[in-house]
C-alpha positions in Angstrom: 6.4 23.8 2.4 3.8 21.9 3.9 -0.3 21.4 3.1 -2.7 20.3 4.8 -6.2 18.5 3.4 -8.6 16.0 4.9 -7.2 13.1 3.6 -3.8 11.8 2.3 -4.3 11.8 -0.9 -6.0 15.1 -1.2 -2.9 16.3 0.7 -0.9 14.4 -1.8 -2.4 15.9 -5.1 -1.9 19.6 -3.6 1.8 19.2 -2.7 2.9 17.7 -6.1 2.2 20.7 -7.9 5.1 22.5 -5.9 7.4 19.6 -8.0 5.9 20.0 -11.5 4.0 16.9 -11.1 0.3 16.3 -12.1 -2.2 14.2 -9.5 -3.8 12.6 -12.4 -1.1 9.8 -13.0 -1.4 8.5 -9.7 -0.7 5.1 -10.6 3.8 6.4 -11.5 3.7 6.8 -7.7 5.5 3.8 -5.1 3.3 4.5 -1.8 4.6 2.4 1.2 2.1 2.6 4.3 4.0 3.3 7.5 2.5 1.5 10.8 2.6 4.8 12.5 -0.1 6.4 10.0 2.6 8.0 7.8 3.4 7.1 4.1 6.1 7.3 2.2 5.6 8.6 -1.5 8.4 7.7 -4.5 8.0 9.4 -7.7 10.6 7.5 -9.4 10.7 9.0 -13.1 11.7 12.4 -11.4 13.0 11.1 -8.2 10.8 13.0 -6.1 10.0 12.1 -2.5 7.2 13.3 -0.3 6.5 12.3 3.1 2.7 12.5 4.4 1.7 12.3 7.9 -0.8 13.0 10.7 -1.0 17.0 11.8 -0.1 16.6 15.1 -3.6 17.0 17.1 -4.4 13.5 15.5 -1.3 11.7 15.7 -2.6 9.5 17.8 -5.8 9.0 16.5 -6.8 5.1 15.6 -8.1 5.6 12.4 -5.4 7.8 10.8 -6.6 7.6 7.3 -9.7 9.9 8.1 -8.0 12.5 10.0 -6.3 15.9 9.0 -3.2 14.9 7.3 0.1 16.9 6.4 2.3 16.3 3.2 6.0 17.7 3.4 8.6 17.2 1.2 11.7 14.8 2.6 14.7 17.0 2.6 16.6 13.6 2.6 15.7 12.6 -0.9 18.5 11.3 -3.0 19.5 13.2 -5.7 18.3 12.1 -9.2 20.6 9.3 -9.9 23.0 9.2 -13.2 22.0 7.5 -16.3 23.4 3.7 -16.3 22.8 0.5 -18.7 19.8 -1.7 -18.1 21.2 -4.3 -15.8 20.8 -8.1 -16.1 17.8 -8.2 -13.9 15.8 -5.5 -15.5 16.5 -6.8 -19.3 15.2 -10.5 -17.7 11.9 -9.1 -16.4 11.1 -7.3 -19.6 12.4 -10.8 -21.1 9.8 -12.5 -18.7 7.0 -10.4 -18.7 7.3 -10.9 -23.3 5.4 -14.4 -21.9 2.3 -12.5 -20.8 1.2 -12.1 -24.5 1.2 -15.5 -25.7 -1.8 -16.1 -23.0 -4.7 -17.7 -24.3 -7.2 -16.6 -22.1 -7.0 -13.9 -19.2 -6.8 -17.1 -16.5 -3.7 -17.9 -18.0 -2.4 -14.4 -18.3 -2.7 -13.7 -14.6 -1.5 -17.2 -13.6 2.0 -16.1 -16.0 2.1 -12.8 -14.3 2.2 -14.4 -11.0 4.7 -16.9 -11.5 7.3 -14.2 -13.1 6.5 -11.9 -9.7 7.4 -14.7 -7.6 11.0 -15.1 -9.6 11.3 -11.5 -8.7 9.8 -10.5 -5.5 10.3 -12.8 -2.5 6.8 -13.5 -1.0 4.8 -16.1 0.3 2.1 -16.1 -1.4 0.4 -13.7 -4.3 -2.5 -13.1 -5.8 -4.3 -11.5 -8.7 -7.8 -9.8 -8.1 -10.4 -9.0 -10.8 -13.5 -7.3 -11.1 -15.9 -9.9 -12.8 -17.1 -9.3 -16.4 -20.4 -7.8 -14.9 -18.3 -5.3 -12.8 -20.3 -6.2 -9.7 -18.1 -8.0 -7.7 -13.9 -8.6 -7.4 -13.0 -12.2 -8.5 -9.3 -13.9 -6.9 -8.6 -15.2 -10.7 -5.1 -16.5 -9.7 -3.0 -17.8 -6.4 -0.4 -19.3 -5.5 0.7 -19.9 -1.6 -0.3 -21.8 1.5 -4.6 -21.9 0.8 -4.9 -20.7 -2.5 -6.6 -23.6 -3.8 -9.3 -21.8 -1.0 -9.3 -18.9 -2.7 -9.2 -19.0 -6.1 -12.9 -18.5 -7.8 -13.6 -16.7 -4.1 -15.2 -12.8 -4.9 -15.4 -10.0 -2.9 -17.5 -7.1 -2.7 -16.1 -4.3 -5.0 -14.7 -1.9 -2.0 -13.5 -5.0 0.5 -10.3 -3.7 2.2 -6.9 -2.7 0.5 -7.8 -4.1 -2.7 -10.8 -2.0 -2.9 -9.2 1.1 -2.2 -6.6 0.5 -4.8 -9.6 -0.1 -7.1 -10.9 3.3 -6.4 -7.4 5.2 -6.0 -5.0 3.2 -8.2 -1.8 4.0 -6.7 0.8 1.1 -5.7 1.5 0.4 -2.3 3.5 -1.3 0.8 1.6 -1.9 4.2 4.5 -3.2 6.5 1.7 -4.1 9.1 -1.4 -4.8 7.3 -3.2 -5.0 11.2 -2.4 -1.3 11.6 -4.0 -0.4 8.4 -7.8 1.1 8.9 -8.1 -0.4 5.5 -7.3 -4.1 5.8 -10.5 -6.8 5.8 -9.0 -10.1 7.3 -12.3 -11.9 5.8 -10.1 -13.4 3.5 -8.1 -14.6 6.4 -10.5 -15.9 8.1 -12.5 -18.3 5.3 -8.9 -19.2 4.7 -7.4 -19.6 7.2 -4.2 -17.9 6.6 -2.4 -15.3 8.4 -1.9 -12.0 6.4 1.1 -9.3 8.2 2.5 -7.4 5.7 1.3 -6.7 2.2 2.2 -5.3 -1.4 -0.2 -4.7 -3.8 -0.5 -2.9 -7.6 -3.2 -1.6 -9.6 -3.6 -3.4 -12.9 -4.8 -1.3 -15.8 -5.7 -1.1 -19.3 -4.8 1.2 -21.6 -6.9 4.5 -20.8 -9.4 2.0 -19.1 -10.1 2.2 -15.4 -8.3 -0.1 -12.7 -9.3 -3.6 -13.7 -7.6 -5.5 -10.7 -4.9 -5.9 -8.5 -1.7 -8.1 -8.8 -1.0 -8.6 -5.0 1.7 -10.0 -2.4 1.6 -11.1 1.0 4.2 -11.9 3.9 8.0 -11.0 2.7 10.4 -12.5 5.4 12.7 -9.5 4.4 10.1 -6.7 4.2 9.0 -5.7 1.1 11.0 -3.0 -0.9 10.2 -0.1 -3.1 12.1 -1.1 -5.9 9.6 -4.7 -5.6 7.0 -2.4 -5.9 8.5 -1.4 -9.3 8.7 -4.4 -10.2 5.7 -5.3 -9.4 4.1 -2.6 -11.4 6.0 -3.6 -14.4 4.2 -7.1 -14.7 1.0 -5.8 -13.8 1.4 -3.5 -16.3 2.6 -6.3 -19.4 -1.1 -7.9 -17.6 -2.6 -4.6 -17.8 -1.4 -4.6 -21.8 -2.5 -7.9 -22.7 -5.8 -7.9 -21.3 -6.4 -4.4 -22.8 -5.6 -6.0 -26.2 -7.8 -9.0 -25.3 -11.1 -6.4 -25.3 -10.0 -5.2 -28.9 
């Protein structure tokens, strides 16, 4: 089975009904961006895997994200796993996420979330980037790693880079080489002096609300894995729950 569309998200949305999945919950999908322009998509609950790739005539395009894309199922997907008791790592993760609920304000909640994700996902740097209260910009609320003091408090346009993409399309992404991804802005690297090579980012969403921002990690020495993205998404979900509760 294959479908064609003018963008990889559109192609994905057209393919999902074939697997009895809804395109309305894109935040459930783990998406890994490959240097060749293809996208590996995993829905962990139903254990469905898809590959979205450029059509042959556009495979060599310099801007793969603007080309026609082809969505095709992964015939080598593993069978659904047998249910098993929660392991110690998962239990520890959920225990740590409960610490976010004790935060005194949004900045503290973001910092706690970052401290937790650092313990579970190896990365050289990371940040929580949120929409400003007036909705006009994206702001670095908390960060860790080299040059992090230079980015905290700085702002970006709403549509800037991969963060802006996640704000518009709330999916988690792994980008193995940001310099081969047309969405990567590079402005923060230039202003801070830090060099981003790989990136993992997930949306921060409040319950039934818009995407409030994103939690991102940079430069994993061994490469980010799908399980790292799922772990980070769990922490981002706890942060989004705190933010939603603080607004009530």
